[in-house]
PASEBA-1860 file (N, C-alpha, C; in nm, 3 decimals):
! residues 179
1> MKRMGQWV> 5.559/0.042/4.688/5.582/0.070/4.548/5.522/-0.039/4.460 ~ 5.537/-0.163/4.507/5.485/-0.273/4.430/5.332/-0.266/4.420 ~ 5.267/-0.224/4.529/5.121/-0.211/4.526/5.078/-0.103/4.428 ~ 5.150/0.004/4.423/5.116/0.112/4.332/5.125/0.064/4.188 ~ 5.220/-0.021/4.156/5.236/-0.075/4.022/5.116/-0.159/3.980 ~ 5.049/-0.224/4.078/4.932/-0.304/4.047/4.810/-0.216/4.021 ~ 4.803/-0.102/4.083/4.687/-0.014/4.070/4.691/0.070/3.943 ~ 4.809/0.095/3.891/4.819/0.181/3.772/4.742/0.120/3.654
9> PKGLAGLL> 4.767/-0.009/3.617/4.691/-0.063/3.504/4.539/-0.067/3.531 ~ 4.501/-0.100/3.653/4.359/-0.104/3.687/4.299/0.036/3.684 ~ 4.375/0.133/3.730/4.327/0.271/3.727/4.311/0.322/3.585 ~ 4.410/0.290/3.499/4.400/0.329/3.358/4.281/0.261/3.290 ~ 4.260/0.134/3.321/4.145/0.062/3.263/4.014/0.125/3.310 ~ 4.010/0.166/3.437/3.889/0.232/3.489/3.864/0.365/3.421 ~ 3.971/0.443/3.399/3.957/0.572/3.330/3.910/0.554/3.187 ~ 3.966/0.453/3.119/3.923/0.426/2.982/3.776/0.384/2.978
17> ALAAGVVQ> 3.734/0.301/3.073/3.593/0.260/3.079/3.502/0.379/3.105 ~ 3.547/0.470/3.192/3.469/0.590/3.220/3.460/0.678/3.097 ~ 3.573/0.693/3.025/3.573/0.774/2.903/3.483/0.711/2.797 ~ 3.485/0.578/2.786/3.398/0.510/2.690/3.251/0.533/2.725 ~ 3.221/0.533/2.855/3.084/0.560/2.897/3.041/0.701/2.863 ~ 3.132/0.798/2.878/3.100/0.937/2.843/3.080/0.949/2.692 ~ 3.166/0.882/2.613/3.150/0.886/2.468/3.018/0.823/2.429 ~ 2.984/0.709/2.492/2.857/0.643/2.461/2.739/0.733/2.499
25> AGTPGGGI> 2.748/0.799/2.614/2.639/0.887/2.657/2.628/1.008/2.567 ~ 2.740/1.049/2.506/2.737/1.165/2.418/2.686/1.133/2.279 ~ 2.674/1.005/2.246/2.626/0.966/2.115/2.476/0.994/2.107 ~ 2.436/1.073/2.008/2.293/1.101/2.000/2.217/0.975/1.960 ~ 2.111/0.947/2.032/2.028/0.831/2.001/1.904/0.876/1.928 ~ 1.814/0.786/1.911/1.689/0.820/1.845/1.678/0.746/1.715 ~ 1.616/0.808/1.618/1.599/0.743/1.490/1.546/0.837/1.384 ~ 1.520/0.780/1.269/1.470/0.855/1.154/1.350/0.781/1.099
33> VGYAPGSV> 1.243/0.856/1.072/1.123/0.801/1.011/1.110/0.863/0.872 ~ 1.123/0.780/0.769/1.110/0.828/0.631/0.966/0.818/0.584 ~ 0.926/0.910/0.498/0.788/0.910/0.448/0.784/0.963/0.306 ~ 0.681/0.926/0.234/0.660/0.971/0.096/0.510/0.980/0.071 ~ 0.470/1.071/-0.019/0.326/1.081/-0.048/0.279/0.954/-0.118 ~ 0.162/0.919/-0.089/0.106/0.801/-0.153/-0.025/0.767/-0.090 ~ -0.116/0.730/-0.174/-0.244/0.687/-0.123/-0.300/0.583/-0.218 ~ -0.381/0.499/-0.164/-0.445/0.396/-0.243/-0.591/0.438/-0.259
41> AVPTLSEW> -0.636/0.441/-0.383/-0.775/0.478/-0.409/-0.865/0.363/-0.364 ~ -0.958/0.394/-0.276/-1.052/0.294/-0.227/-1.189/0.330/-0.282 ~ -1.249/0.240/-0.359/-1.380/0.273/-0.414/-1.485/0.278/-0.303 ~ -1.559/0.385/-0.299/-1.662/0.402/-0.197/-1.789/0.456/-0.262 ~ -1.896/0.455/-0.186/-2.021/0.514/-0.229/-2.035/0.649/-0.161 ~ -2.100/0.742/-0.229/-2.122/0.873/-0.168/-2.225/0.860/-0.056 ~ -2.233/0.963/0.027/-2.327/0.956/0.139/-2.471/0.951/0.091 ~ -2.501/1.018/-0.020/-2.638/1.017/-0.071/-2.675/0.880/-0.127
49> TLIGLGLL> -2.579/0.812/-0.187/-2.605/0.677/-0.237/-2.632/0.583/-0.120 ~ -2.556/0.595/-0.013/-2.578/0.511/0.105/-2.714/0.539/0.169 ~ -2.753/0.667/0.174/-2.884/0.702/0.229/-2.994/0.642/0.142 ~ -2.979/0.651/0.011/-3.078/0.595/-0.080/-3.089/0.443/-0.067 ~ -2.974/0.376/-0.056/-2.977/0.231/-0.037/-3.041/0.193/0.095 ~ -3.015/0.270/0.199/-3.077/0.245/0.329/-3.228/0.260/0.323 ~ -3.274/0.366/0.256/-3.419/0.386/0.241/-3.483/0.275/0.158 ~ -3.415/0.233/0.052/-3.468/0.124/-0.031/-3.478/-0.005/0.051
57> LMVVAYRV> -3.377/-0.032/0.132/-3.380/-0.150/0.217/-3.494/-0.142/0.319 ~ -3.519/-0.022/0.373/-3.630/-0.006/0.468/-3.764/-0.032/0.401 ~ -3.782/0.018/0.278/-3.907/-0.002/0.206/-3.930/-0.150/0.178 ~ -3.825/-0.219/0.132/-3.837/-0.362/0.102/-3.868/-0.439/0.231 ~ -3.799/-0.410/0.339/-3.823/-0.480/0.466/-3.964/-0.452/0.517 ~ -4.011/-0.331/0.503/-4.146/-0.295/0.546/-4.250/-0.375/0.467 ~ -4.231/-0.382/0.335/-4.328/-0.452/0.251/-4.329/-0.602/0.283 ~ -4.211/-0.660/0.305/-4.204/-0.803/0.335/-4.268/-0.832/0.470
65> LRTRANGR> -4.241/-0.750/0.569/-4.295/-0.774/0.702/-4.447/-0.754/0.706 ~ -4.500/-0.663/0.624/-4.645/-0.638/0.626/-4.723/-0.757/0.569 ~ -4.660/-0.834/0.482/-4.732/-0.946/0.420/-4.737/-1.068/0.512 ~ -4.652/-1.075/0.614/-4.652/-1.189/0.705/-4.758/-1.171/0.813 ~ -4.799/-1.282/0.871/-4.892/-1.277/0.985/-4.818/-1.217/1.104 ~ -4.883/-1.132/1.178/-4.825/-1.061/1.291/-4.706/-0.972/1.250 ~ -4.696/-0.948/1.123/-4.584/-0.866/1.075/-4.613/-0.717/1.080 ~ -4.739/-0.677/1.095/-4.772/-0.535/1.097/-4.710/-0.464/1.216
73> LLANLLVV> -4.714/-0.525/1.333/-4.655/-0.464/1.451/-4.503/-0.453/1.434 ~ -4.443/-0.560/1.384/-4.298/-0.558/1.363/-4.259/-0.455/1.257 ~ -4.339/-0.441/1.154/-4.310/-0.342/1.050/-4.318/-0.200/1.107 ~ -4.418/-0.175/1.189/-4.429/-0.042/1.250/-4.313/-0.015/1.345 ~ -4.269/-0.118/1.420/-4.153/-0.102/1.508/-4.027/-0.074/1.426 ~ -4.017/-0.136/1.308/-3.902/-0.112/1.221/-3.899/0.035/1.176 ~ -4.012/0.089/1.140/-4.018/0.229/1.097/-3.981/0.322/1.212 ~ -4.039/0.298/1.330/-4.009/0.382/1.446/-3.862/0.369/1.486
81> GGAAVVGV> -3.809/0.245/1.485/-3.667/0.225/1.518/-3.576/0.292/1.418 ~ -3.610/0.285/1.290/-3.529/0.352/1.187/-3.528/0.502/1.205 ~ -3.643/0.559/1.239/-3.649/0.703/1.264/-3.565/0.741/1.385 ~ -3.566/0.657/1.488/-3.485/0.685/1.607/-3.337/0.679/1.575 ~ -3.297/0.581/1.495/-3.155/0.569/1.458/-3.111/0.689/1.375 ~ -3.195/0.732/1.283/-3.161/0.849/1.202/-3.149/0.973/1.289 ~ -3.237/0.987/1.388/-3.232/1.104/1.476/-3.109/1.106/1.565 ~ -3.068/0.989/1.614/-2.953/0.983/1.704/-2.822/0.971/1.626
89> GGHSLVGS> -2.829/0.920/1.504/-2.709/0.892/1.425/-2.623/1.012/1.395 ~ -2.677/1.130/1.395/-2.600/1.249/1.364/-2.516/1.301/1.478 ~ -2.533/1.245/1.596/-2.461/1.294/1.712/-2.352/1.196/1.753 ~ -2.242/1.249/1.797/-2.133/1.165/1.842/-2.163/1.115/1.982 ~ -2.171/0.984/1.997/-2.200/0.926/2.127/-2.073/0.905/2.208 ~ -1.961/0.886/2.139/-1.834/0.865/2.205/-1.733/0.963/2.148 ~ -1.672/1.042/2.233/-1.571/1.137/2.189/-1.432/1.080/2.211 ~ -1.333/1.140/2.149/-1.196/1.093/2.169/-1.131/1.172/2.282
97> AKAIAFTE> -1.048/1.104/2.356/-0.977/1.167/2.467/-0.832/1.124/2.462 ~ -0.742/1.217/2.488/-0.600/1.186/2.491/-0.554/1.203/2.635 ~ -0.528/1.090/2.700/-0.492/1.094/2.842/-0.343/1.118/2.863 ~ -0.262/1.092/2.759/-0.118/1.106/2.771/-0.071/1.211/2.671 ~ 0.012/1.303/2.715/0.070/1.402/2.624/0.201/1.344/2.572 ~ 0.215/1.337/2.440/0.334/1.283/2.377/0.418/1.396/2.320 ~ 0.549/1.373/2.315/0.636/1.464/2.243/0.606/1.444/2.095 ~ 0.604/1.553/2.020/0.558/1.547/1.882/0.666/1.592/1.785
105> VEMTSASG> 0.679/1.520/1.675/0.759/1.563/1.561/0.665/1.563/1.440 ~ 0.696/1.642/1.338/0.604/1.660/1.226/0.662/1.622/1.092 ~ 0.576/1.564/1.007/0.606/1.547/0.865/0.561/1.678/0.800 ~ 0.654/1.755/0.748/0.619/1.888/0.697/0.624/1.900/0.546 ~ 0.692/1.810/0.477/0.706/1.821/0.332/0.603/1.734/0.261 ~ 0.520/1.795/0.180/0.416/1.720/0.109/0.475/1.626/0.005 ~ 0.599/1.652/-0.037/0.662/1.567/-0.138/0.742/1.453/-0.075 ~ 0.740/1.441/0.057/0.810/1.333/0.125/0.938/1.381/0.190
113> GAVDVPYV> 1.001/1.294/0.265/1.125/1.329/0.333/1.148/1.237/0.451 ~ 1.218/1.290/0.551/1.248/1.213/0.670/1.232/1.301/0.792 ~ 1.187/1.242/0.900/1.171/1.312/1.027/1.277/1.260/1.122 ~ 1.356/1.350/1.177/1.456/1.313/1.276/1.389/1.305/1.412 ~ 1.405/1.193/1.480/1.349/1.173/1.613/1.467/1.167/1.711 ~ 1.504/1.280/1.774/1.621/1.281/1.860/1.596/1.230/2.002 ~ 1.476/1.188/2.031/1.439/1.148/2.166/1.448/0.997/2.182 ~ 1.492/0.953/2.298/1.499/0.810/2.327/1.423/0.781/2.456
121> NQTIEVLN> 1.381/0.657/2.468/1.311/0.606/2.585/1.181/0.681/2.616 ~ 1.115/0.729/2.513/0.981/0.787/2.529/0.904/0.769/2.399 ~ 0.773/0.760/2.410/0.688/0.745/2.293/0.673/0.879/2.225 ~ 0.694/0.881/2.093/0.691/1.003/2.014/0.574/0.997/1.917 ~ 0.502/1.108/1.907/0.389/1.120/1.815/0.441/1.183/1.686 ~ 0.427/1.111/1.573/0.470/1.162/1.443/0.345/1.213/1.372 ~ 0.335/1.346/1.357/0.216/1.411/1.301/0.235/1.439/1.153 ~ 0.137/1.402/1.072/0.137/1.438/0.931/0.070/1.573/0.918
129> STPVAQTI> 0.151/1.680/0.912/0.095/1.815/0.901/0.085/1.860/0.756 ~ 0.102/1.769/0.661/0.088/1.804/0.519/-0.058/1.785/0.477 ~ -0.097/1.843/0.365/-0.237/1.829/0.321/-0.267/1.697/0.250 ~ -0.166/1.610/0.232/-0.186/1.483/0.162/-0.149/1.367/0.253 ~ -0.203/1.251/0.222/-0.169/1.130/0.297/-0.023/1.093/0.270 ~ 0.046/1.047/0.374/0.186/1.007/0.361/0.199/0.860/0.397 ~ 0.291/0.792/0.332/0.319/0.652/0.359/0.455/0.643/0.427 ~ 0.463/0.569/0.536/0.590/0.549/0.605/0.675/0.457/0.518
137> TSVAAVGG> 0.795/0.504/0.480/0.884/0.425/0.393/0.997/0.359/0.470 ~ 1.034/0.415/0.585/1.141/0.354/0.664/1.133/0.401/0.808 ~ 1.176/0.315/0.898/1.189/0.348/1.039/1.323/0.290/1.082 ~ 1.421/0.378/1.110/1.556/0.332/1.140/1.608/0.396/1.268 ~ 1.664/0.314/1.355/1.726/0.363/1.478/1.869/0.406/1.446 ~ 1.919/0.509/1.515/2.056/0.557/1.496/2.124/0.574/1.631 ~ 2.257/0.584/1.628/2.333/0.614/1.749/2.325/0.508/1.856 ~ 2.317/0.381/1.816/2.313/0.275/1.916/2.175/0.250/1.974
145> ATENDPGV> 2.073/0.320/1.925/1.937/0.301/1.975/1.872/0.182/1.905 ~ 1.763/0.135/1.960/1.684/0.028/1.900/1.540/0.074/1.892 ~ 1.468/0.022/1.792/1.326/0.055/1.781/1.248/-0.035/1.876 ~ 1.161/0.024/1.955/1.081/-0.049/2.053/0.933/-0.029/2.024 ~ 0.851/-0.110/2.089/0.706/-0.098/2.077/0.661/0.026/2.153 ~ 0.591/0.120/2.087/0.549/0.241/2.158/0.436/0.217/2.257 ~ 0.365/0.106/2.245/0.255/0.078/2.337/0.127/0.152/2.302 ~ 0.126/0.221/2.189/0.009/0.297/2.144/-0.009/0.267/1.996
153> TPRCTVGL> -0.132/0.269/1.950/-0.158/0.247/1.808/-0.209/0.374/1.744 ~ -0.186/0.396/1.618/-0.114/0.311/1.524/0.037/0.330/1.537 ~ 0.109/0.221/1.527/0.255/0.224/1.534/0.311/0.259/1.396 ~ 0.411/0.345/1.392/0.475/0.382/1.265/0.551/0.260/1.212 ~ 0.499/0.197/1.111/0.565/0.084/1.048/0.571/0.109/0.898 ~ 0.666/0.044/0.832/0.683/0.062/0.688/0.555/0.019/0.618 ~ 0.504/0.107/0.531/0.382/0.079/0.457/0.257/0.140/0.518 ~ 0.266/0.194/0.640/0.149/0.253/0.705/0.109/0.382/0.635
161> QVPASSVC> -0.019/0.398/0.604/-0.072/0.521/0.546/-0.112/0.613/0.660 ~ -0.057/0.734/0.663/-0.093/0.832/0.765/-0.170/0.944/0.694 ~ -0.302/0.952/0.712/-0.379/1.057/0.646/-0.337/1.196/0.695 ~ -0.376/1.299/0.621/-0.345/1.436/0.659/-0.402/1.464/0.798 ~ -0.325/1.535/0.879/-0.362/1.574/1.016/-0.379/1.454/1.109 ~ -0.322/1.340/1.075/-0.327/1.222/1.161/-0.188/1.192/1.215 ~ -0.181/1.097/1.307/-0.054/1.065/1.371/-0.028/0.915/1.370 ~ 0.098/0.880/1.389/0.139/0.745/1.424/0.245/0.759/1.532
169> YVRFGLFV> 0.278/0.650/1.598/0.366/0.657/1.715/0.489/0.570/1.695 ~ 0.602/0.619/1.749/0.728/0.547/1.740/0.802/0.563/1.872 ~ 0.888/0.465/1.902/0.967/0.473/2.026/1.104/0.412/1.998 ~ 1.208/0.486/2.031/1.345/0.438/2.020/1.404/0.431/2.160 ~ 1.472/0.321/2.188/1.532/0.304/2.320/1.684/0.303/2.310 ~ 1.747/0.353/2.411/1.893/0.353/2.420/1.930/0.303/2.558 ~ 2.006/0.196/2.561/2.045/0.136/2.688/2.196/0.142/2.699 ~ 2.247/0.201/2.806/2.390/0.210/2.831/2.425/0.110/2.938
177> EVE> 2.519/0.022/2.906/2.561/-0.078/3.004/2.653/-0.016/3.105 ~ 2.629/-0.044/3.232/2.714/0.005/3.340/2.787/-0.116/3.396 ~ 2.918/-0.110/3.398/2.996/-0.223/3.448/3.040/-0.199/3.589
END
C-alpha cells in the first residue's frame, strides 16, 4: 500500500506532462506574413536609348582605334565582336531550374493583407499573384513557432519588394520538448 502511495503522485505528474504535450502538439504553429502594395520608382533608360548609347560608344571606339598605329586590326575585331554579341545577346544562355518543389501560399489582395502560413519545419514559397509589386511589412511566428532561415533566396524579410508573379521564401519551426 505504501508503494502505491508513492506512485500516485508520479503517475499524476506523468499524465499531466502527457496532457501538456498533447496540448502543445495541438497548438497550430506557423506564422503570418504581412504585405502591402508599394514600389519605389527607379529611373531607367528605355531599351532604345541603351541601344543608341551602345552604338554611339562603338562609333567613338572605332574612330579612336583607327587613328592609332596597329589600331585598324583591333577596330575591325571590335566591329566583328560587337556584331557577334548582338547576335548572341538575344538568346538565353542560362535557363532557370527549380530542383526543389516548395509548398506555396499566395498574396492575393492587390491592396495588401496577410498570408497565413500554417506549415512548420518546411520552406514555404510566398507567391505574389497580384498584378502589382508588394512590400513585406511583417513576418511573425505564431503558436510557439520561431522564424528560421529558409536556406533559399530571396528570404521574406520586412521591407523586401516582391514584384508581380515573383516569390520569396519563409520557414517557421516548431520544436516540442520531450522529457
